[in-house]
C-alpha positions in Angstrom: -5.9 -17.6 15.9 -5.0 -19.5 12.8 -1.4 -20.6 11.9 -0.3 -20.1 8.2 2.8 -21.1 6.5 3.9 -19.0 3.5 6.9 -19.6 1.2 8.7 -16.4 0.1 11.9 -15.6 -1.7 14.8 -15.0 0.8 15.2 -11.3 -0.1 11.5 -10.6 0.4 11.6 -12.5 3.8 14.6 -10.4 4.9 12.9 -7.2 3.9 9.7 -8.2 5.8 11.7 -9.1 8.9 13.5 -5.8 8.8 10.3 -3.8 8.3 8.5 -5.8 11.0 11.0 -4.9 13.8 10.8 -8.5 15.1 7.1 -9.0 15.0 6.4 -10.5 11.6 3.0 -11.9 12.6 1.6 -8.5 13.6 3.1 -6.9 10.5 1.7 -9.4 8.2 -1.8 -9.2 9.9 -1.7 -5.4 9.5 -0.7 -5.5 5.8 -3.4 -8.1 5.1 -6.0 -6.0 6.9 -5.0 -2.9 4.9 -5.1 -4.9 1.6 -8.6 -6.3 2.4 -9.9 -2.8 3.2 -8.5 -1.4 0.0 -10.2 -4.3 -1.9 -13.5 -3.5 -0.2 -13.2 0.1 -1.1 -12.3 -0.8 -4.7 -15.4 -3.1 -4.9 -17.6 -0.4 -3.5 -16.3 2.2 -6.0 -16.9 -0.3 -8.8 -20.4 -0.8 -7.6 -20.9 3.0 -7.3 -19.8 3.4 -10.9 -22.4 0.8 -12.1 -25.3 2.1 -9.8 -24.6 5.6 -8.6 -27.5 5.6 -6.1 -26.0 2.6 -4.3 -23.4 4.6 -2.4 -23.9 4.7 1.4 -23.3 7.7 3.6 -19.9 8.4 5.1 -21.4 7.7 8.6 -22.6 4.3 7.4 -19.3 3.6 5.8 -17.4 4.3 9.0 -19.7 2.0 10.9 -19.3 -0.7 8.3 -15.5 -0.4 8.3 -15.4 -0.6 12.1 -17.4 -3.8 12.0 -15.2 -5.2 9.3 -12.1 -4.4 11.3 -13.4 -6.2 14.4 
């Protein structure tokens, strides 16, 4: 595991602490993972628009996402 220090405004920090129910590290990790998955999907959709034949099957996509998550 890596340790990361982030500076945030107090109101944002308070909101995160409240939402995280005491486990800020796990909450931040989950939010970051979800953001990375959304970015990967956006990149894939952008590539699909450029080259329609490049889209992989849903089964392949699920396997790829499982590998990405691990």
